[in-house]
Steps between C-alpha positions, in 0.01 A plus 500: 500500500418813313234597251166662483177359632194614305137422549194527280133501597291278274139405504435128557135561445287821489453503883823343622825685499832317555862604518755346274873550562783464247857463621757619241790298636555123541354373826591132509447353845341819643131522579333804350129571496404521130125581551230507755121519498225396734558135596839462330864603511739398224847435632733457206314245289307350790128587572437516877139507618549473872645738766875474494831594647754600238868574505750534209574127531191342661129468435292372793141451388189440713600758760214438759347833604177594320500861598721758680294427815601137486876565495689361796865507603516139385386599149760779483759251634488330158620825345742584774673159466629627166693769699399809301634844541162627395164328537213618273153402623238511222156518663275428200291748307544775755750603766416352837735484793530183710501526875757740640664225718583313181656808340706568819650153505621528136646846560660382821704247291646789298314415187357777298125451457271651240128432509342566159211387293607199296526692167740748661691222664546323168641814336725580800630144514615520136676829558682373804604176333634691204715698750632165643329564832437213741121523488216259574135564410216332684201548268130447551313473173319800358 
């Protein structure tokens, strides 16, 4: 898949900024994040309002942790079952690392792990998907 991925900031309301993505190539069957804002992530034409685990082919809503402090190995197991090459962990409105023991287990399995705030994780996910990378994003809502 080749093409350019562009993004545009737009105001949803005077105090709320959101990010809208536009993919310039056909994306049938592939999950892309089209927009995100506090309390929502748009995956293709689907509005998701819960924490989620996302891969190019799957959307798993209602991912249980409420904060980075709540993330357990069992929670990450949901994402790891999708056998990613790279796991993006979106930690909400700001970057917060989970417990070091959790990070070590993921890295021990040879999976690249990036911990980012959720906005950065959404942008990074789209770039990696457009490069046909085997990526999974575990996202806490902003």
